[in-house]
Structures are given as C-alpha cells and as structure tokens.
C-alpha angles and dihedrals in degrees: 000000000000092000092047091053094048093047106035101027098026092042086220097158095042091051091060088089125052097243089051088076090064091051087049089055093052091047091050091046087057090050091049090045092057094087089050092049089052092051092052090050092052090046088059084072105019104032096186095051121109137155092270089076091060108030099020133249098290097050090043091054090049088050090055093046089054095048091048096050088047087050092056091047093047094052088054090050090051090050097050092045092049092051091046090055093049098044100036096046091143095057101029123057103224105200126186088242093059091050092049090051094047094049092046092050090047090053093048091051098041093044086055093051089047091051092050094047091052089054091051089046091054092048094246091119139036118249089210109127093010104075097155093043090046092048088051089056092066087067092069101056108168095350094066092106093053093044088050094054091047091050093048090051093050090047092054098041089049094049088049091048090046093053091046093047100045098073090050095054141054092263093079085104088081089074098031096048096099099050091037096052093040093053091045094049097037117084131161125222123214092279091057091253119140119249134180115260121230096231125086128201119275107242095192087096086069096062 
C-alpha cells in the first residue's frame, strides 16, 4: 500500500521527468476539485446548498482558495503540456484524445476561475488571498451574474463530458492507477505474506 500511495497518489514515477511535474499538478488539481464537483452535484437538487453549511464560512472560503490556486497552476500545466505536444512532435505522440482531454481540463479550470471572479465582483466573496482572480472580476461589471451562470454551465458540462470520454480513451489510467499499481507491486510469497515486486509501472503511457 505504501508503494501504491507513493506512485499513484504521490505521482512518484511520473515526476521522474520534468514534464511529469505538470501531469502531477493536473492530477492534484482534480483531487482538489472533487469537493467542488460534489458541491455542484448537490446544488442540482438543492440550489442554495454549499460547503459553508457543513464546514462553516471560514473553511469553505479556504477550500475555494485552494481550488482557485490549483486552477491557476493547472492552467499553466495545460498550456505547457499542450505546447510540448505541438513543438516536440517527433518525441511526443500527440493523439487527438490527448488534446481533447487537455482542452476539457482547461475549460473546467478556467470556468471555475471565472465563476469565483464573478462572485467577487458581485460582493458575495472576499477578494482577500485571490488578487488575480479578484482583478479578473472587474472585467464582468453588470454582466457578472450572466457570466457566472455560463461558467457554471460550462463547468458542469465539461465534467460530464470528461467522465463520459475517459472510458473511451487512453486516459482511463487516471481512474485505474490505484488498483493497477497495487496489483503490480503486490506479490505473495509461499507463506502467503505480501512482498514487493521487482517491476515498476511504465510511465510511457503518460507521454
């Protein structure tokens, strides 16, 4: 289990190459965004519900800060990985699937930032700790509410599309990383005790 957490959750193998750090940033951004996705799903049934009802205003604000910072980092990672695929075509196999996933991730992250900037623009959220996102909110003016609804709609649609597309493409390993690496590393000796296997995951699939 230690090795599974180190490789799958810690992204240990993928971070052995410089571009792997950007893949790791996107992975962690999605882990962080799980709480936001859950909130959106609940709001489809109870529109007025948000995390502040469960964990309080302060912790809910911190949660949004963390999501927003990871969204900015994720956008940088998406841009770097996209440029790498376009520039290093001889070394990196840039499939249509990869571009679709990167565009989808970019829209999910940017729509979150747009939504938060609208809340700040409307005075429903403090800009403290989010100077860039707060400055972005000044662009919307009186259209902030409309932009927020569009951003939330894009966010939900892209998440739904992402979940539908993933099983049909090579990026299914995002969800299967934990069981795959656990089964690869985990072996049993004659006494039935677990031992560590000699093989390590092939990271070429992350190219």
